[in-house]
C-alpha positions in Angstrom: -9.5 -13.6 -1.8 -8.8 -11.6 1.1 -11.5 -8.8 0.5 -12.8 -8.6 4.3 -9.4 -8.3 5.6 -8.5 -5.4 3.1 -11.7 -3.7 4.5 -10.5 -4.4 8.1 -6.9 -3.0 7.3 -8.3 -0.2 5.8 -10.1 0.6 8.8 -7.5 0.1 11.1 -5.0 2.4 9.1 -8.0 5.3 9.5 -6.7 5.4 12.8 -3.6 7.1 11.8 -5.3 9.4 9.2 -4.8 13.2 10.3 -1.8 12.3 12.7 1.0 14.3 12.3 3.3 11.8 13.8 3.2 8.2 14.9 3.4 7.7 18.5 3.1 4.6 20.9 -0.7 5.3 21.3 -1.9 5.7 17.9 0.3 2.5 16.7 -0.8 0.7 19.8 -4.4 1.2 18.7 -3.9 0.5 15.0 -2.0 -2.6 15.7 -4.8 -3.7 17.8 -7.2 -3.4 14.9 -4.6 -5.0 12.5 -4.2 -7.9 15.0 -8.0 -8.4 14.9 -8.4 -8.3 11.3 -6.1 -10.9 11.0 -7.5 -13.3 13.4 -10.7 -12.7 11.6 -8.8 -13.7 8.3 -8.1 -17.1 10.3 -4.6 -16.2 10.8 -2.5 -18.2 13.5 -2.9 -16.5 16.8 0.8 -16.8 17.6 1.4 -15.6 13.9 -0.5 -12.4 14.1 0.5 -11.6 17.5 4.4 -11.9 16.5 3.6 -10.0 13.2 1.8 -7.3 14.9 4.5 -6.9 17.7 7.1 -6.7 15.2 5.6 -4.1 13.0 4.8 -2.0 16.1 8.4 -2.3 17.0 9.7 -1.0 13.5 7.4 1.6 13.3 8.0 3.5 16.5 11.7 3.5 15.3 10.6 5.3 12.0 10.8 9.1 11.6 7.8 10.2 9.6 9.0 12.4 6.4 7.1 15.5 5.5 6.0 14.3 2.4 4.8 11.2 3.6 1.6 10.5 6.3 1.8 8.2 9.1 -0.7 6.2 7.3 1.4 5.9 4.3 4.4 5.0 5.9 2.6 2.2 8.0 1.0 0.9 5.0 4.4 0.6 3.2 6.1 -1.1 6.3 2.6 -3.6 6.4 3.6 -4.5 2.9 7.0 -5.4 3.4 6.5 -7.1 6.6 3.7 -9.1 5.0 5.8 -10.1 2.4 8.2 -11.3 4.8 5.7 -13.2 6.7 4.6 -15.4 3.7 8.2 -16.2 2.8 10.0 -12.8 1.5 11.6 -13.8 -1.6 10.1 -16.4 -4.5 10.7 -20.1 -4.1 11.4 -21.7 -7.4 11.1 -25.4 -8.2 14.3 -27.4 -8.3 13.7 -29.0 -12.0 17.9 -29.4 -12.8 17.8 -33.4 -12.4 17.2 -35.6 -15.6 14.7 -37.0 -14.6 13.4 -34.4 -11.9 10.9 -36.2 -9.5 8.0 -34.5 -8.0 5.8 -36.0 -5.1 2.2 -34.4 -4.9 0.8 -35.0 -1.5 -2.3 -33.7 0.3 -6.0 -34.4 1.7 -8.6 -35.8 -0.6 -10.5 -32.7 -2.2 -7.5 -30.3 -1.8 -6.8 -30.3 -5.7 -4.1 -32.6 -5.8 -5.0 -34.2 -9.4 -5.9 -30.9 -10.6 -2.8 -29.1 -9.7 -0.6 -32.2 -11.0 -2.3 -31.2 -14.6 -1.6 -27.7 -14.4 2.0 -28.3 -13.0 2.6 -30.4 -15.8 1.1 -27.7 -18.2 3.5 -24.9 -16.3 6.5 -27.2 -17.1 5.8 -27.9 -20.8 4.7 -24.4 -21.9 6.9 -22.2 -19.8 10.2 -24.0 -18.7 10.1 -26.2 -21.9 10.4 -29.5 -20.2 8.9 -32.9 -21.0 6.8 -34.1 -18.1 5.3 -37.3 -17.8 2.4 -37.8 -15.3 2.0 -40.9 -12.8 -1.4 -41.7 -11.5 -0.5 -43.2 -8.1 -3.7 -43.0 -6.3 -4.9 -46.9 -6.6 -8.0 -46.1 -4.3 -10.0 -43.8 -6.4 -10.4 -45.0 -10.0 -12.0 -41.6 -11.1 -8.4 -39.8 -10.0 -7.0 -42.1 -12.6 -9.6 -41.2 -15.3 -9.1 -37.1 -14.4 -5.4 -37.4 -14.8 -6.1 -39.3 -18.2 -8.2 -36.2 -19.5 -6.1 -33.7 -18.1 -3.1 -35.1 -19.5 -5.0 -35.4 -23.0 -6.2 -31.8 -22.7 -2.6 -30.5 -22.5 -0.7 -32.8 -24.5 1.2 -34.8 -21.8 1.4 -38.5 -21.4 0.0 -40.2 -18.3 1.4 -43.3 -16.8 -1.3 -45.7 -15.4 -1.6 -49.3 -13.9 -5.0 -50.1 -13.3 -4.3 -53.9 -12.2 -1.8 -52.7 -9.5 -2.7 -52.1 -6.0 1.1 -50.9 -5.2 1.6 -47.2 -5.5 5.6 -47.8 -4.7 5.6 -50.3 -7.6 3.5 -47.9 -9.7 5.8 -44.7 -8.9 9.1 -46.8 -9.6 7.3 -47.8 -13.0 6.4 -44.3 -13.8 9.9 -43.5 -13.4 11.5 -45.8 -15.5 8.8 -45.0 -18.5 9.9 -41.6 -18.1 13.9 -42.4 -18.3 12.9 -44.8 -21.2 11.0 -42.2 -23.4 13.2 -39.3 -22.5 10.5 -37.4 -20.4 12.6 -35.1 -18.0 10.2 -34.6 -15.3 8.1 -37.2 -13.2 5.1 -35.8 -11.5 3.6 -38.5 -9.4 0.0 -37.8 -8.0 -0.8 -39.9 -4.9 -3.8 -40.6 -2.9 -5.5 -38.4 -0.3 -7.7 -39.4 2.4 -10.3 -37.6 4.1 -8.4 -36.9 7.3 -4.8 -38.0 8.2 -4.4 -41.6 9.1 -1.3 -43.6 10.0 -1.8 -46.0 6.9 -1.7 -43.0 4.4 1.3 -41.5 6.0 3.3 -44.9 5.9 2.2 -45.3 2.6 3.2 -41.9 1.3 6.5 -42.1 3.2 7.4 -45.6 1.3 6.9 -43.8 -1.7 9.2 -41.1 -1.0 11.8 -43.3 0.5 11.7 -45.5 -2.9 11.5 -42.6 -5.5 13.7 -40.1 -3.6 12.0 -37.2 -5.1 13.8 -33.7 -5.7 10.4 -32.0 -4.9 7.6 -32.8 -2.5 5.0 -30.2 -3.0 1.9 -30.1 -0.4 -1.2 -29.3 -1.9 -3.8 -27.4 0.6 -7.1 -26.2 0.1 -6.8 -22.5 1.3 -10.6 -22.3 2.0 -10.0 -24.6 5.1 -8.1 -22.0 6.8 -6.4 -22.9 10.0 -7.2 -26.3 9.4 -4.9 -26.2 6.5 -1.9 -25.0 8.6 -2.7 -28.0 11.1 -2.7 -30.5 8.2 0.2 -29.0 6.8 2.1 -29.2 9.7 1.4 -33.1 10.4 2.5 -34.1 7.0 5.6 -31.9 7.1 6.7 -33.8 10.3 6.5 -37.0 8.4 7.4 -36.3 4.9 9.5 -32.9 5.4 7.9 -31.6 2.0 9.9 -29.1 0.4 6.9 -26.4 -0.5 3.3 -25.6 -0.4 0.6 -25.1 -3.1 -2.4 -23.0 -2.0 -5.7 -24.1 -4.2 -9.0 -22.2 -4.6 -7.4 -18.9 -3.9 -10.5 -17.7 -6.5 -12.8 -18.8 -4.0 -14.5 -17.4 -0.9 -11.4 -17.9 1.1 -10.5 -15.6 4.2 -6.6 -15.7 3.3 -5.4 -17.0 6.6 -3.5 -20.0 5.4 -1.4 -18.0 3.2 -0.4 -15.8 5.9 0.1 -18.6 8.3 1.5 -21.6 6.9 5.2 -20.4 6.3 5.8 -19.3 10.0 3.9 -22.6 11.3 5.7 -24.9 8.9 8.8 -23.0 7.8 8.2 -24.1 4.2 7.9 -21.7 1.4 4.6 -21.3 -0.5 5.7 -22.2 -4.2 2.5 -22.0 -6.1 -1.1 -20.6 -6.1 -4.1 -22.0 -8.2 -6.8 -19.7 -9.2 -9.2 -21.2 -11.1 -10.2 -24.7 -12.9 -8.6 -23.9 -16.2 -5.1 -25.3 -17.1 -3.4 -22.0 -17.1 -4.8 -20.8 -13.9 -1.3 -21.5 -11.9 0.8 -18.9 -10.9 4.1 -18.9 -9.0 3.9 -17.5 -5.7 5.4 -14.0 -5.2 5.2 -12.9 -1.3 5.7 -9.2 -2.2 3.1 -9.2 -5.0 0.4 -11.1 -2.7 1.4 -8.3 0.2 0.3 -5.4 -2.3 -2.8 -7.3 -3.3 -3.7 -7.8 0.3 -3.3 -4.2 0.9 -5.5 -3.2 -2.2 -2.1 -1.9 -4.2 -2.9 -4.1 -7.2 -0.2 -6.3 -8.6 0.7 -4.9 -11.9 3.8 -7.1 -12.5 1.8 -10.3 -12.5 -0.7 -8.9 -15.0 1.9 -7.8 -17.5 3.7 -11.0 -16.8 0.3 -12.9 -18.0 -0.2 -10.7 -20.6 3.4 -11.4 -22.0 2.8 -15.1 -22.1 -0.2 -14.7 -24.2 1.0 -11.9 -26.5 3.4 -13.4 -29.2 5.8 -10.1 -30.4 5.8 -10.7 -33.9 2.0 -10.7 -34.0 2.0 -7.3 -31.8 4.2 -5.6 -34.2 2.3 -6.7 -36.9 -0.8 -5.3 -35.0 0.8 -1.8 -34.0 1.3 -1.2 -37.9 -2.3 -2.0 -38.5 -3.1 0.2 -35.8 -0.9 3.1 -37.1 -2.4 2.9 -40.1 -6.2 2.8 -38.8 -6.4 -0.8 -40.3 -7.5 -2.7 -36.9 -10.5 -4.7 -37.9 -12.7 -6.8 -36.1 -10.5 -10.0 -36.8 -7.9 -8.3 -34.4 -10.4 -7.6 -32.1 -11.6 -10.9 -31.7 -8.2 -12.4 -31.5 -7.3 -9.7 -28.7 -10.5 -11.1 -26.6 -9.3 -14.8 -27.1 -5.8 -13.9 -25.5 -7.2 -11.8 -22.6 -9.8 -14.9 -22.1 -6.5 -17.2 -21.8 -5.2 -14.8 -19.1 -7.7 -16.3 -16.6 -10.4 -15.2 -14.3 -11.7 -11.6 -15.1 -12.1 -10.4 -11.4 -8.8 -12.3 -10.6 -7.1 -9.9 -13.3 -9.3 -6.5 -12.5 -8.0 -7.1 -9.0 -4.5 -6.7 -10.0 -4.9 -3.3 -11.3 -4.1 -0.6 -8.3 -7.2 0.7 -6.7 -9.5 -1.2 -8.8 -9.6 -4.3 -6.5 -11.7 -2.6 -3.9 -13.7 -0.7 -6.4 -15.2 -4.0 -7.9 -15.3 -6.1 -4.7 -19.4 -6.1 -4.8 -19.2 -6.2 -8.3 -20.1 -9.9 -10.1 -17.9 -10.1 -13.2 -19.1 -12.9 -15.4 -16.3 -14.8 -17.4 -19.0 -15.2 -20.4 -19.2 -11.4 -20.7 -17.4 -11.6 -23.8 -19.6 -14.4 -25.2 -22.3 -12.0 -26.8 -19.5 -10.0 -28.7 -17.6 -12.9 -29.9 -21.4 -14.1 -31.3 -21.7 -10.8 -32.7 -18.5 -10.6 -34.6 -18.6 -14.5 -35.8 -21.9 -13.3 -37.1 -20.0 -10.9 -39.6 -19.1 -11.8 -43.2 -15.2 -12.2 -43.6 -15.4 -8.8 -45.7 -17.4 -7.1 -42.8 -14.8 -8.1 -40.2 -12.0 -6.5 -42.3 -13.9 -3.5 -43.5 -15.9 -2.3 -40.1 -17.0 0.8 -42.1 -19.2 -1.3 -44.6 -21.5 -2.4 -41.9 -24.5 -0.3 -42.5 -27.8 -0.6 -41.1 -29.3 -3.7 -43.3 -26.3 -5.4 -42.4 -26.5 -4.6 -38.6 -30.0 -6.4 -38.4 -28.7 -9.1 -40.4 -25.5 -9.6 -37.8 -28.1 -9.1 -34.8 -30.5 -11.8 -36.0 -27.5 -14.5 -36.6 -25.9 -13.7 -33.3 -29.0 -14.0 -31.3 -28.9 -10.4 -29.8 -30.4 -7.1 -31.0 -29.7 -4.0 -33.1 -28.9 -2.1 -30.1 -26.3 -4.5 -28.9 -24.7 -4.8 -32.3 -24.9 -0.8 -32.6 -23.2 -0.4 -28.7 -20.5 -2.9 -30.0 -19.6 -1.0 -33.0 -19.7 2.3 -31.4 -17.2 1.2 -28.6 -15.1 -0.5 -31.5 -14.7 2.7 -33.2 -14.0 4.6 -30.0 -11.3 2.1 -29.1 -9.6 2.5 -32.7 -9.5 6.2 -32.0 -7.8 5.8 -28.8 -5.4 3.3 -30.2 -4.6 5.6 -32.9 -3.6 8.5 -30.6 -1.4 6.2 -28.3 0.1 4.7 -31.7 1.5 8.4 -31.9 4.3 8.7 -29.2 4.1 12.4 -29.3 0.4 12.3 -28.9 0.5 9.4 -25.9 3.1 11.5 -24.0 0.8 14.6 -24.0 -2.1 12.6 -23.0 -0.1 10.8 -20.0 1.3 14.4 -18.9 -2.1 15.1 -17.3 -2.3 11.6 -15.4 -2.5 11.7 -11.6 0.8 10.4 -9.8 1.0 7.6 -7.2 1.4 8.8 -3.8 4.6 6.9 -3.0 6.3 4.3 -4.5 8.3 0.9 -3.2 
């Protein structure tokens, strides 16, 4: 996501490289390029013009510090203004009521049903809530089946009534079911259409009127660009929804919807979907997304994803093993499993400052860990616990058992040994501090 926009913004900032000061001429030229880049990314024209005019006005009012170049200063200003354009601050869900009613709306194919499952999983695992999913799409039996499958995967009950064709009655019965069983959040998945039509609008408006939801989330396929924004405006005029969900941001999207939607409908983006897995749902942080658009990474989100997967007690035990040089292949396999749960590998790499641009043309296979896991699983329990015992004959057996070859097994064991050495060094605070001293510093901070 946003790769083309990143490239074009980089070219725009090059106008200011080597300049000793910010002037009306060089800023105007840079803003022209930035406006063009935003329009190419399918950003709403009025939004792009208002944004660049605002940045230009603020840039001309700034004094360039001797330690910061005009290009760096404008990047910092762009970062702040992009965050404001996308909402400024994070908008959390209102889930204080018991039960909290959440209505999910959107067109067919936007990913409403998948998002409903992801949201239930998020509320269950991260907010300690007891959600109930309600299958309110009476026109598409496959949507009911899909919701039941998703509910089964994440351990969340699903209320269905395949005999009824009344979405209002189903929604109300679902709410009653939640109250009876002590579920404190009700997520109502509604029917979509291939296009906006009056029948859909009346129907979902009636569901809203009867259920009185605390949150109405409009799900938008971000790959549809400005069409997504126009659809959101039409739905908002009728539903007055409380927030937007952008799905498929891991796909080939230009990012225009993310940059335009807040300014056009004046409703916050609350969540973004970044993959098919139930864990691939992130709360939307405008400042973090702005940093990623400008190629500055998103270390905070990366750390948060890691913290969700790594248990503190387990981490403490692992640290002890590393200090004693007892880190083994069982530990290594466990770490791989936890990394895989964090999400799409290219998305994770893109959160590291400077890495996103470097890997933009590189295909990163999410199954890259499979051969490694096969090799480790072909080891005996003794070999996993005692990596130094794996001699040449054992390596041949492991290669045959894993469907790989001796060269791949040797390479993995060599990488494992190198990793153990580095981990041992970093487990010693004095040695780690000495290594960190030689690392380069960032040019400026926020």
